[in-house]
C-alpha positions as CSV (number, residue, x, y, z in Angstrom):
1,X,93.4,28.1,77.7
2,X,89.9,29.7,78.0
3,X,90.9,32.3,75.3
4,X,92.1,29.5,73.0
5,X,88.6,27.7,73.5
6,X,86.8,30.8,72.8
7,X,88.8,31.4,69.6
8,X,88.1,27.8,68.4
9,X,84.4,28.2,69.0
10,X,84.2,31.6,67.1
11,X,86.3,30.4,64.3
12,X,84.0,27.2,64.0
13,X,80.7,29.4,64.1
14,X,82.1,31.8,61.4
15,X,83.3,29.1,59.1
16,X,79.9,27.2,59.5
17,X,78.1,30.4,58.5
18,X,80.3,30.8,55.5
19,X,79.6,27.4,54.5
20,X,75.9,27.7,54.8
21,X,76.0,30.9,52.9
22,X,77.8,29.5,49.9
23,X,75.4,26.6,49.7
24,X,72.4,28.9,49.6
25,X,73.9,31.1,47.1
26,X,74.3,28.2,44.8
27,X,70.9,27.2,45.4
28,X,69.6,30.5,44.4
29,X,71.4,30.6,40.9
30,X,69.8,27.3,39.9
31,X,73.2,26.0,38.7
32,X,74.3,22.4,39.2
33,X,77.7,20.9,39.0
34,X,78.6,18.4,36.2
35,X,81.7,16.7,34.8
36,X,82.3,13.8,32.2
37,X,84.0,12.7,29.2
38,X,82.8,13.6,25.6
39,X,81.7,10.8,23.4
40,X,80.4,12.8,20.4
41,X,79.0,16.2,19.4
42,X,76.0,17.0,17.2
43,X,75.6,20.5,15.8
44,X,72.0,21.8,16.2
45,X,70.8,22.5,12.5
46,X,67.7,24.5,13.5
47,X,69.7,26.3,16.4
48,X,72.8,28.0,14.9
49,X,75.6,27.7,16.9
50,X,74.7,25.4,19.5
51,X,76.0,21.9,20.1
52,X,74.5,18.8,21.6
53,X,77.3,17.0,23.4
54,X,77.1,13.5,24.7
55,X,79.0,12.6,27.8
56,X,80.0,9.0,28.8
57,X,80.0,8.9,31.9
58,X,78.3,12.1,32.9
59,X,78.6,12.9,36.6
60,X,75.9,15.2,38.1
61,X,77.2,15.9,41.6
62,X,75.8,12.7,43.1
63,X,76.9,9.1,43.9
64,X,75.5,7.9,40.6
65,X,76.9,8.5,37.2
66,X,74.8,8.4,34.0
67,X,75.5,8.9,30.3
68,X,73.7,11.6,28.6
69,X,73.8,15.0,26.6
70,X,74.4,18.7,27.5
71,X,74.0,21.7,25.3
72,X,76.8,24.1,24.8
73,X,76.0,27.7,23.6
74,X,78.9,30.0,22.5
75,X,76.4,32.8,23.3
76,X,75.7,32.0,27.1
77,X,78.4,29.5,28.1
78,X,81.7,30.8,29.7
79,X,84.8,28.7,28.7
80,X,87.8,27.9,30.8
81,X,90.8,25.8,30.4
82,X,91.9,24.7,27.2
83,X,88.8,25.6,25.1
84,X,88.4,22.1,23.6
85,X,84.7,22.0,23.9
86,X,83.0,19.0,22.3
87,X,86.2,17.1,21.3
88,X,85.7,13.5,21.9
89,X,87.8,12.0,24.8
90,X,88.4,15.4,26.6
91,X,87.1,15.9,30.2
92,X,84.6,18.7,30.8
93,X,83.8,20.1,34.2
94,X,81.4,23.0,35.0
95,X,77.9,24.1,35.9
96,X,74.7,23.8,34.1
97,X,71.1,24.9,34.0
98,X,69.0,21.9,34.3
99,X,66.0,21.2,32.0
100,X,66.9,23.6,29.2
101,X,66.0,22.2,25.8
102,X,67.7,24.5,23.6
103,X,69.0,22.1,20.6
104,X,66.7,21.8,17.7
105,X,67.6,19.6,14.6
106,X,65.9,19.1,11.1
107,X,64.2,16.1,10.5
108,X,62.9,16.1,6.9
109,X,61.1,19.5,6.7
110,X,60.6,19.9,10.4
111,X,62.8,20.9,13.3
112,X,62.4,18.7,16.5
113,X,64.1,19.2,19.9
114,X,66.8,16.9,20.9
115,X,66.4,16.1,24.7
116,X,69.2,17.1,27.0
117,X,70.0,17.2,30.7
118,X,70.5,21.0,30.5
119,X,72.6,23.9,29.2
120,X,76.1,24.5,30.3
121,X,76.7,27.8,32.2
122,X,80.4,27.4,32.7
123,X,82.8,24.7,31.5
124,X,86.4,23.9,31.4
125,X,88.2,21.2,29.5
126,X,91.6,19.4,29.8
127,X,94.3,19.6,27.2
């Protein structure tokens, strides 16, 4: 009985340390989780290859959901799942870098930034 108690305590301590280590590792990378359903997509005319994707709803890992855009870059975003990025009605789930404003669009003769929640780092889609 005493050995069983020691084993349970040791297992609890080790698993607690693993969980703390995982959460600090995510905090060090700066990545945050997101998920949502795509409403529409706009290609960034002054930033070739980038897409500005509007999600309704957009879940950012908290109890409140919002609606808003994320940036997809084929140069820096790792794709998983069915590769249906930016297709309206498809669920997207992944990580993002918050605050990155990478999408620029042409307005008359000038290029202006489209505001976004962040830049997708990893994303997977449903079929």
